[in-house]
C-alpha positions as CSV (number, residue, x, y, z in Angstrom):
1,X,4.6,-3.7,-22.7
2,X,2.1,-5.8,-21.0
3,X,2.9,-4.7,-17.5
4,X,1.7,-1.2,-19.1
5,X,-1.4,-2.6,-20.8
6,X,-2.3,-3.9,-17.7
7,X,-1.8,-0.5,-15.6
8,X,-3.9,1.2,-18.3
9,X,-6.5,-1.2,-18.2
10,X,-6.8,-0.9,-14.7
11,X,-6.9,2.5,-14.4
12,X,-9.4,2.6,-16.8
13,X,-11.6,0.3,-15.3
14,X,-11.6,2.2,-12.7
15,X,-12.4,5.4,-14.1
16,X,-9.7,6.8,-13.8
17,X,-7.8,9.3,-16.9
18,X,-4.8,8.0,-17.6
19,X,-1.6,10.0,-17.5
20,X,2.2,9.9,-17.2
21,X,2.4,10.0,-13.6
22,X,-0.7,7.8,-12.8
23,X,0.6,5.0,-14.4
24,X,3.8,5.2,-13.4
25,X,2.6,5.7,-9.7
26,X,0.4,2.4,-10.1
27,X,3.3,0.4,-11.6
28,X,5.6,1.1,-8.8
29,X,2.9,0.2,-6.0
30,X,1.8,-3.0,-8.1
31,X,5.5,-4.0,-8.4
32,X,7.3,-3.2,-4.6
33,X,6.5,-6.3,-2.1
34,X,6.0,-3.7,0.8
35,X,4.4,-0.5,1.7
36,X,5.9,2.7,1.1
37,X,5.5,6.4,2.5
38,X,4.5,8.8,0.0
39,X,8.0,10.4,0.1
40,X,9.7,7.1,-1.5
41,X,7.1,7.0,-3.9
42,X,7.6,10.3,-5.0
43,X,11.6,9.4,-5.2
44,X,10.3,6.5,-7.2
45,X,8.7,8.4,-9.9
46,X,11.2,11.0,-10.0
47,X,13.3,8.8,-11.6
48,X,11.3,7.9,-14.1
49,X,9.6,11.3,-14.8
50,X,9.1,14.7,-13.4
51,X,6.3,14.6,-11.0
52,X,5.7,17.3,-8.1
53,X,4.5,16.1,-4.8
54,X,1.0,17.4,-4.9
55,X,0.5,15.2,-7.7
56,X,1.4,12.4,-6.0
57,X,-0.6,13.3,-2.9
58,X,-3.3,13.7,-5.0
59,X,-3.2,10.5,-7.3
60,X,-2.9,8.7,-3.9
61,X,-5.8,10.1,-2.4
62,X,-7.6,9.0,-5.6
63,X,-6.4,5.4,-6.0
64,X,-7.9,5.0,-2.2
65,X,-11.0,6.2,-3.2
66,X,-11.4,3.7,-5.7
67,X,-9.9,0.8,-3.5
68,X,-6.5,0.4,-5.8
69,X,-4.5,1.0,-2.4
70,X,-4.6,0.7,1.1
71,X,-3.2,3.1,3.4
72,X,-2.3,2.7,7.2
73,X,-0.1,4.5,9.7
74,X,3.2,3.3,10.7
75,X,4.6,3.4,14.1
76,X,5.4,7.2,13.4
77,X,2.4,7.9,12.2
78,X,3.6,8.3,8.7
79,X,0.8,6.9,6.5
80,X,2.2,4.0,4.3
81,X,0.4,2.9,0.8
82,X,0.0,-0.7,-0.9
83,X,-1.0,-2.0,-3.9
84,X,-4.6,-4.0,-3.1
85,X,-3.8,-7.6,-5.0
86,X,-7.9,-8.1,-5.8
87,X,-6.6,-12.0,-4.9
88,X,-4.9,-11.2,-1.7
89,X,-7.0,-11.2,2.0
90,X,-6.1,-9.0,4.6
91,X,-2.5,-9.5,6.1
92,X,-0.2,-7.4,9.0
93,X,2.8,-5.9,8.8
94,X,6.0,-5.8,10.9
95,X,7.8,-2.3,11.3
96,X,11.5,-2.6,12.4
97,X,12.2,0.2,15.1
98,X,15.3,0.1,14.4
99,X,15.7,0.8,10.4
100,X,11.7,2.0,10.4
101,X,11.4,-1.1,7.5
102,X,7.9,-2.3,6.8
103,X,7.7,-5.9,5.6
104,X,4.3,-7.5,4.3
105,X,3.3,-10.6,6.6
106,X,1.1,-13.8,5.8
107,X,-2.3,-13.0,5.0
108,X,-5.0,-13.8,7.8
109,X,-7.4,-16.7,7.5
110,X,-11.1,-15.9,6.8
111,X,-11.4,-16.8,10.8
112,X,-9.0,-15.0,11.9
113,X,-10.5,-11.8,9.8
114,X,-13.9,-13.3,11.1
115,X,-12.3,-13.0,14.8
116,X,-11.2,-9.4,14.6
117,X,-14.7,-8.3,12.8
118,X,-16.5,-9.5,15.4
119,X,-14.4,-7.5,18.0
120,X,-16.6,-4.3,16.7
121,X,-19.6,-5.7,17.7
122,X,-22.4,-3.9,16.0
123,X,-20.2,-1.6,13.9
124,X,-19.1,-2.1,10.3
125,X,-15.7,-2.9,10.0
126,X,-14.4,-1.8,6.3
127,X,-11.0,-2.6,6.6
128,X,-8.2,-4.6,9.1
129,X,-4.8,-3.2,9.6
130,X,-2.8,-4.9,12.2
131,X,1.4,-3.9,12.5
132,X,3.6,-5.7,14.7
133,X,6.7,-3.6,15.8
134,X,10.4,-4.9,17.0
135,X,13.4,-5.4,15.5
136,X,14.0,-7.0,11.6
137,X,16.2,-10.0,11.4
138,X,18.9,-7.9,9.4
139,X,19.2,-5.6,12.1
140,X,19.3,-8.4,14.8
141,X,22.2,-9.7,12.7
142,X,24.1,-6.3,13.0
């Protein structure tokens, strides 16, 4: 129940009306350790409530605008969504070329993030997205 209250509080703090679909989606995002695409998020929501895909898209867009989630394109140009933990820093991702799994890697240090931001010269950097591609450990062992 405490997690439900945290979800409701976070939606309220961001000025988002609490609905079953929004609270379910935010709960899924907060409790998942890896980024997810919209279809996977939709399937996870469907396990709990009946929600259409358009609602999931609209909710994710609203979450992105309110800086609750970040989005990035994977190697196949599929948008991945990930909850933004307010206590964490930017981190790269790894995507397996064999099974397509996406993994979060360790956080970038301040110096690492500053290095990438400085590469933009006079452009204003808002986010840093780094994705490494290769073969994950599980696929290597098959």
